Structure formats: C-alpha cells, structure tokens
KEVEX-910780 format. One line per field, with one value per atom (N, C-alpha, C): residue number from 1; atom name; x, y, z. Coordinates in Angstrom, 1 decimal, decimal comma, always signed. Layout:
% KEVEX-910780
lummi: NUM | ...
zator: CA | ...
xx: X | ...
yy: Y | ...
zz: Z | ...
***
This chain:
% KEVEX-910780
lummi: 1 | 1 | 1 | 2 | 2 | 2 | 3 | 3 | 3 | 4 | 4 | 4 | 5 | 5 | 5 | 6 | 6 | 6 | 7 | 7 | 7 | 8 | 8 | 8 | 9 | 9 | 9 | 10 | 10 | 10 | 11 | 11 | 11 | 12 | 12 | 12 | 13 | 13 | 13 | 14 | 14 | 14 | 15 | 15 | 15 | 16 | 16 | 16 | 17 | 17 | 17 | 18 | 18 | 18 | 19 | 19 | 19 | 20 | 20 | 20 | 21 | 21 | 21 | 22 | 22 | 22 | 23 | 23 | 23 | 24 | 24 | 24 | 25 | 25 | 25 | 26 | 26 | 26 | 27 | 27 | 27 | 28 | 28 | 28 | 29 | 29 | 29 | 30 | 30 | 30 | 31 | 31 | 31 | 32 | 32 | 32 | 33 | 33 | 33 | 34 | 34 | 34 | 35 | 35 | 35 | 36 | 36 | 36 | 37 | 37 | 37 | 38 | 38 | 38 | 39 | 39 | 39 | 40 | 40 | 40 | 41 | 41 | 41 | 42 | 42 | 42 | 43 | 43 | 43 | 44 | 44 | 44 | 45 | 45 | 45 | 46 | 46 | 46 | 47 | 47 | 47 | 48 | 48 | 48 | 49 | 49 | 49 | 50 | 50 | 50 | 51 | 51 | 51 | 52 | 52 | 52 | 53 | 53 | 53 | 54 | 54 | 54 | 55 | 55 | 55 | 56 | 56 | 56 | 57 | 57 | 57 | 58 | 58 | 58 | 59 | 59 | 59 | 60 | 60 | 60 | 61 | 61 | 61 | 62 | 62 | 62 | 63 | 63 | 63 | 64 | 64 | 64 | 65 | 65 | 65 | 66 | 66 | 66 | 67 | 67 | 67 | 68 | 68 | 68 | 69 | 69 | 69 | 70 | 70 | 70 | 71 | 71 | 71 | 72 | 72 | 72 | 73 | 73 | 73 | 74 | 74 | 74 | 75 | 75 | 75 | 76 | 76 | 76 | 77 | 77 | 77 | 78 | 78 | 78 | 79 | 79 | 79 | 80 | 80 | 80 | 81 | 81 | 81 | 82 | 82 | 82 | 83 | 83 | 83 | 84 | 84 | 84 | 85 | 85 | 85 | 86 | 86 | 86 | 87 | 87 | 87 | 88 | 88 | 88 | 89 | 89 | 89 | 90 | 90 | 90 | 91 | 91 | 91 | 92 | 92 | 92 | 93 | 93 | 93 | 94 | 94 | 94 | 95 | 95 | 95 | 96 | 96 | 96 | 97 | 97 | 97 | 98 | 98 | 98 | 99 | 99 | 99 | 100 | 100 | 100 | 101 | 101 | 101 | 102 | 102 | 102 | 103 | 103 | 103 | 104 | 104 | 104 | 105 | 105 | 105
zator: N | CA | C | N | CA | C | N | CA | C | N | CA | C | N | CA | C | N | CA | C | N | CA | C | N | CA | C | N | CA | C | N | CA | C | N | CA | C | N | CA | C | N | CA | C | N | CA | C | N | CA | C | N | CA | C | N | CA | C | N | CA | C | N | CA | C | N | CA | C | N | CA | C | N | CA | C | N | CA | C | N | CA | C | N | CA | C | N | CA | C | N | CA | C | N | CA | C | N | CA | C | N | CA | C | N | CA | C | N | CA | C | N | CA | C | N | CA | C | N | CA | C | N | CA | C | N | CA | C | N | CA | C | N | CA | C | N | CA | C | N | CA | C | N | CA | C | N | CA | C | N | CA | C | N | CA | C | N | CA | C | N | CA | C | N | CA | C | N | CA | C | N | CA | C | N | CA | C | N | CA | C | N | CA | C | N | CA | C | N | CA | C | N | CA | C | N | CA | C | N | CA | C | N | CA | C | N | CA | C | N | CA | C | N | CA | C | N | CA | C | N | CA | C | N | CA | C | N | CA | C | N | CA | C | N | CA | C | N | CA | C | N | CA | C | N | CA | C | N | CA | C | N | CA | C | N | CA | C | N | CA | C | N | CA | C | N | CA | C | N | CA | C | N | CA | C | N | CA | C | N | CA | C | N | CA | C | N | CA | C | N | CA | C | N | CA | C | N | CA | C | N | CA | C | N | CA | C | N | CA | C | N | CA | C | N | CA | C | N | CA | C | N | CA | C | N | CA | C | N | CA | C | N | CA | C | N | CA | C | N | CA | C | N | CA | C | N | CA | C | N | CA | C | N | CA | C | N | CA | C | N | CA | C | N | CA | C
xx: +0,6 | +0,2 | +0,9 | +1,8 | +2,9 | +3,8 | +3,9 | +4,4 | +3,5 | +2,2 | +1,1 | +0,9 | +1,1 | +0,9 | +2,1 | +3,3 | +4,5 | +4,2 | +4,3 | +4,0 | +3,0 | +1,7 | +0,7 | +1,3 | +1,6 | +2,6 | +3,5 | +4,4 | +5,4 | +4,9 | +3,6 | +3,2 | +2,5 | +1,7 | +1,0 | +2,4 | +3,4 | +4,5 | +4,9 | +4,9 | +5,6 | +4,6 | +3,4 | +2,2 | +1,8 | +2,4 | +2,2 | +3,4 | +4,4 | +5,7 | +5,6 | +5,0 | +4,6 | +3,6 | +2,6 | +1,6 | +2,4 | +3,0 | +3,3 | +4,6 | +5,4 | +6,9 | +7,3 | +6,7 | +7,2 | +6,1 | +5,7 | +4,6 | +3,3 | +2,3 | +1,3 | +0,5 | +0,6 | +0,3 | +1,2 | +2,6 | +3,3 | +2,6 | +2,6 | +2,0 | +0,6 | +0,1 | -1,4 | -1,0 | +0,0 | +0,0 | +0,7 | +1,5 | +2,3 | +1,2 | +0,0 | -0,7 | -1,5 | -1,8 | -2,7 | -2,3 | -0,7 | -0,2 | -0,3 | +0,1 | +0,1 | -1,2 | -2,3 | -3,8 | -4,1 | -3,5 | -3,8 | -3,0 | -1,9 | -1,0 | -1,6 | -2,2 | -2,9 | -4,2 | -4,9 | -6,4 | -5,9 | -5,0 | -4,7 | -4,4 | -3,3 | -3,3 | -4,4 | -5,2 | -6,4 | -7,6 | -7,6 | -8,1 | -7,9 | -6,6 | -5,5 | -6,0 | -6,0 | -6,2 | -7,6 | -8,6 | -9,7 | -10,2 | -9,5 | -9,7 | -9,2 | -8,3 | -7,6 | -8,5 | -9,2 | -9,7 | -11,4 | -11,6 | -12,9 | -12,5 | -11,5 | -11,2 | -10,7 | -10,2 | -10,2 | -11,6 | -12,4 | -13,7 | -14,8 | -14,6 | -14,9 | -14,4 | -13,3 | -12,4 | -13,2 | -13,1 | -13,6 | -15,2 | -15,6 | -17,3 | -17,0 | -16,6 | -16,4 | -15,9 | -14,8 | -14,5 | -15,4 | -16,3 | -17,3 | -18,7 | -18,8 | -20,0 | -20,1 | -18,9 | -19,1 | -18,1 | -18,0 | -16,9 | -16,3 | -16,5 | -15,8 | -14,2 | -14,7 | -13,4 | -12,5 | -13,0 | -12,1 | -11,3 | -12,2 | -11,5 | -10,3 | -10,9 | -9,8 | -8,7 | -8,7 | -7,2 | -6,5 | -7,4 | -6,5 | -5,9 | -6,3 | -5,6 | -4,5 | -4,9 | -3,5 | -2,3 | -2,9 | -2,1 | -1,3 | -2,0 | -1,4 | -1,3 | -1,8 | -1,6 | -2,4 | -3,5 | -4,1 | -5,3 | -5,7 | -6,8 | -7,7 | -9,1 | -10,2 | -10,0 | -10,7 | -11,0 | -11,2 | -10,6 | -10,9 | -10,4 | -9,9 | -8,9 | -7,6 | -6,9 | -5,6 | -5,2 | -3,8 | -3,2 | -2,2 | -2,2 | -1,5 | -0,4 | +0,7 | +1,5 | +2,0 | +1,9 | +2,5 | +3,6 | +4,5 | +6,0 | +6,5 | +7,0 | +7,4 | +8,5 | +8,8 | +10,2 | +11,0 | +11,4 | +12,8 | +12,9 | +11,6 | +11,9 | +12,5 | +11,8 | +12,3 | +13,5 | +14,1 | +15,4 | +16,4 | +16,1 | +17,0 | +16,9 | +15,5 | +15,8 | +16,6 | +16,5 | +17,5 | +18,9 | +19,2 | +20,4 | +21,0 | +20,5 | +20,7 | +21,0 | +20,0 | +19,7 | +21,0 | +21,8 | +22,8 | +24,2 | +24,1 | +25,2 | +25,6 | +24,2 | +24,6 | +25,6 | +26,5 | +27,3 | +26,8 | +27,3 | +26,5 | +27,6 | +27,0 | +28,1 | +27,7
yy: -1,1 | -0,2 | +1,2 | +1,2 | +2,3 | +2,6 | +1,6 | +1,7 | +2,4 | +1,9 | +2,5 | +3,9 | +4,2 | +5,8 | +6,6 | +6,1 | +6,8 | +6,8 | +5,5 | +5,7 | +6,9 | +6,6 | +7,8 | +9,1 | +9,3 | +10,9 | +11,1 | +9,9 | +10,6 | +10,8 | +9,9 | +10,3 | +11,5 | +12,0 | +13,2 | +14,6 | +14,4 | +15,3 | +15,4 | +14,3 | +14,4 | +14,9 | +14,6 | +15,3 | +16,7 | +17,4 | +18,4 | +19,2 | +18,5 | +19,4 | +19,6 | +18,3 | +18,3 | +19,8 | +19,8 | +20,7 | +21,8 | +22,1 | +23,6 | +24,0 | +23,3 | +23,6 | +23,1 | +22,0 | +21,5 | +21,6 | +22,4 | +22,9 | +23,4 | +22,5 | +22,7 | +24,3 | +24,7 | +26,0 | +27,1 | +26,6 | +27,7 | +27,9 | +26,8 | +27,0 | +27,6 | +27,4 | +28,1 | +29,9 | +30,2 | +31,4 | +32,1 | +31,5 | +31,9 | +32,1 | +31,1 | +31,3 | +32,3 | +32,6 | +33,5 | +35,0 | +35,2 | +36,3 | +36,4 | +35,5 | +35,6 | +36,0 | +35,3 | +35,9 | +37,2 | +37,7 | +39,2 | +40,1 | +39,6 | +40,2 | +40,2 | +39,2 | +38,9 | +39,9 | +39,7 | +40,6 | +41,8 | +42,3 | +43,8 | +44,1 | +43,3 | +43,4 | +43,4 | +42,5 | +42,1 | +43,5 | +44,3 | +45,3 | +46,6 | +46,7 | +47,5 | +47,4 | +46,4 | +45,7 | +46,3 | +45,6 | +46,0 | +47,6 | +48,4 | +49,9 | +50,4 | +49,8 | +50,3 | +49,7 | +48,7 | +48,1 | +48,9 | +49,3 | +50,1 | +51,8 | +52,0 | +53,4 | +53,6 | +52,2 | +52,2 | +51,8 | +50,9 | +50,7 | +52,2 | +53,1 | +54,3 | +55,1 | +55,1 | +55,8 | +55,2 | +54,0 | +53,5 | +53,9 | +53,9 | +54,6 | +55,6 | +56,4 | +58,1 | +58,4 | +57,3 | +57,3 | +56,9 | +55,9 | +55,4 | +56,3 | +57,1 | +57,6 | +59,1 | +60,0 | +61,4 | +61,9 | +62,9 | +63,7 | +64,4 | +64,6 | +65,4 | +64,7 | +63,6 | +62,8 | +62,7 | +62,6 | +62,3 | +63,6 | +64,7 | +66,1 | +66,4 | +65,9 | +66,2 | +65,5 | +64,4 | +63,4 | +64,0 | +64,5 | +65,0 | +66,0 | +67,1 | +68,2 | +68,1 | +67,0 | +66,6 | +65,9 | +64,9 | +63,9 | +64,1 | +64,8 | +65,2 | +66,6 | +67,7 | +68,9 | +69,7 | +68,6 | +69,5 | +70,6 | +71,3 | +72,4 | +72,5 | +73,1 | +73,3 | +74,4 | +74,2 | +75,5 | +76,8 | +77,9 | +79,1 | +79,3 | +77,9 | +78,5 | +78,8 | +79,4 | +79,9 | +78,9 | +78,6 | +78,0 | +78,9 | +78,8 | +79,7 | +79,1 | +79,0 | +78,3 | +79,4 | +78,7 | +79,8 | +79,0 | +79,6 | +78,8 | +79,2 | +78,5 | +78,8 | +79,6 | +80,4 | +81,2 | +80,2 | +79,4 | +78,6 | +77,6 | +77,1 | +76,5 | +77,4 | +78,7 | +79,7 | +79,9 | +80,1 | +80,5 | +79,5 | +78,3 | +76,9 | +76,9 | +76,9 | +76,7 | +77,7 | +79,1 | +80,2 | +79,9 | +79,3 | +79,4 | +77,9 | +76,8 | +75,8 | +76,5 | +77,3 | +77,7 | +78,4 | +79,5 | +80,3 | +79,3 | +78,0 | +77,6 | +76,7 | +76,7 | +75,6 | +76,5 | +75,7 | +76,4 | +76,9 | +77,7 | +78,3 | +78,1 | +77,9 | +77,6 | +78,6
zz: -0,4 | +0,0 | -0,1 | +0,8 | +0,9 | -0,5 | -1,2 | -2,5 | -3,5 | -3,6 | -4,5 | -4,1 | -3,1 | -2,6 | -3,2 | -2,8 | -3,4 | -4,9 | -5,4 | -6,9 | -7,6 | -7,0 | -7,4 | -7,2 | -5,9 | -5,8 | -6,5 | -7,0 | -8,0 | -9,6 | -9,7 | -11,0 | -10,8 | -9,9 | -9,6 | -9,8 | -9,3 | -9,3 | -10,9 | -11,6 | -12,8 | -14,1 | -13,6 | -14,4 | -14,2 | -12,8 | -12,7 | -13,4 | -13,3 | -13,8 | -15,3 | -16,0 | -17,6 | -17,5 | -17,2 | -17,2 | -17,2 | -16,0 | -15,7 | -16,2 | -16,8 | -16,8 | -18,1 | -18,4 | -19,9 | -21,2 | -21,6 | -22,4 | -22,0 | -21,8 | -21,4 | -20,9 | -19,9 | -19,8 | -20,1 | -20,3 | -20,9 | -22,6 | -23,0 | -24,6 | -24,7 | -23,7 | -23,6 | -23,4 | -22,7 | -22,6 | -23,5 | -24,1 | -25,4 | -26,7 | -26,8 | -27,6 | -27,4 | -26,2 | -25,8 | -26,2 | -26,0 | -26,2 | -27,9 | -28,5 | -29,9 | -30,7 | -29,8 | -30,1 | -30,0 | -29,1 | -28,7 | -29,5 | -30,1 | -31,1 | -32,4 | -32,7 | -34,2 | -34,3 | -33,0 | -32,9 | -33,5 | -32,9 | -32,8 | -34,1 | -34,7 | -35,9 | -37,3 | -36,6 | -37,6 | -37,4 | -36,3 | -36,2 | -36,9 | -36,6 | -37,5 | -39,4 | -39,7 | -41,3 | -41,6 | -40,4 | -40,7 | -41,0 | -39,8 | -39,9 | -41,6 | -41,9 | -43,1 | -44,2 | -44,3 | -45,2 | -45,5 | -44,3 | -44,3 | -44,7 | -44,6 | -45,1 | -46,7 | -47,1 | -48,9 | -49,3 | -48,6 | -49,1 | -49,3 | -48,4 | -48,5 | -49,7 | -49,7 | -50,7 | -52,1 | -52,0 | -53,4 | -53,7 | -52,9 | -52,9 | -53,2 | -52,5 | -52,8 | -54,6 | -55,0 | -56,2 | -57,3 | -56,9 | -58,0 | -57,7 | -56,9 | -56,7 | -57,2 | -57,3 | -57,0 | -58,0 | -58,4 | -59,2 | -58,3 | -57,2 | -56,4 | -55,7 | -55,3 | -54,9 | -56,2 | -57,4 | -58,4 | -58,6 | -58,7 | -58,9 | -57,7 | -56,5 | -55,3 | -55,5 | -55,9 | -56,2 | -57,4 | -58,4 | -59,6 | -59,2 | -58,0 | -57,7 | -57,0 | -55,7 | -55,0 | -55,5 | -56,4 | -56,8 | -58,2 | -58,9 | -60,3 | -60,5 | -59,9 | -59,9 | -61,0 | -61,3 | -62,4 | -61,7 | -62,7 | -62,5 | -63,3 | -62,7 | -64,1 | -65,0 | -65,8 | -66,6 | -65,9 | -66,1 | -65,4 | -64,0 | -63,5 | -62,4 | -62,5 | -61,3 | -61,5 | -60,3 | -60,3 | -59,7 | -58,7 | -57,4 | -56,4 | -55,6 | -55,7 | -54,6 | -54,0 | -52,5 | -51,6 | -51,1 | -50,8 | -50,6 | -49,4 | -48,3 | -46,8 | -47,0 | -46,2 | -46,1 | -46,1 | -45,2 | -45,1 | -46,5 | -46,9 | -48,2 | -49,1 | -49,4 | -50,3 | -50,5 | -49,3 | -49,2 | -49,8 | -48,9 | -49,2 | -50,9 | -51,6 | -52,7 | -53,7 | -53,0 | -53,6 | -53,5 | -52,3 | -51,9 | -53,2 | -53,1 | -54,0 | -55,4 | -55,7 | -57,3 | -57,5 | -56,4 | -56,4 | -56,4 | -55,9 | -55,8 | -57,0 | -58,0 | -59,2 | -60,0 | -60,7 | -61,4 | -62,7 | -63,4 | -64,6 | -66,0 | -66,8 | -68,0 | -69,0
***
C-alpha cells in the first residue's frame, strides 16, 4: 500500500511538472499572447480596409473625389481656375541658396 501511494504521488508530481513547466500552460500562455497580437493586427487591417472601401465608394459615386485626387496627386486644375502656390520662407530661402550654388556655363 505504501509503494502504491508513493507511486501515485510520483506520478502526480510528474504530471504537474509537465503541465506547468514542459509545455502545457506555457504553450497556452504563449498562444494567448500571440492571439492578442494577431487580433490587434486584424483590427488595424480592418480599419484600413474600411477606409479604402469608403474611398472606393467615393470615387465610384461622385466627381468631387475624383477632382480632389486629380488636384492633390496630379496637380491638375479646372478651366477658369488659377493655381497659386505659397512657398514657406525657409523652403524658399533654401531653394534660392541651392539655385545660387549651381555652376553656370
């Protein structure tokens, strides 16, 4: 009877060791952390997809979005419009200095 009790105790300790230290719960904790990271990434991608879907709907439904994109990305203007560029003082001074340093032929 004493040997059986000792054997069962040894078996219990071995199983607990494997559960807590050799996989088991460690694997569960690592997988839960990975799941949290994946959920956060999925949320970011879902927001990005929603924004892209809204942009596609805008481009399909009206001319305003198309005109805005043509202006901002391609620098296009409508007939009768005038293009006015406002240069920042620091950028204008840097551009002038760079132009002055260019060798002339």
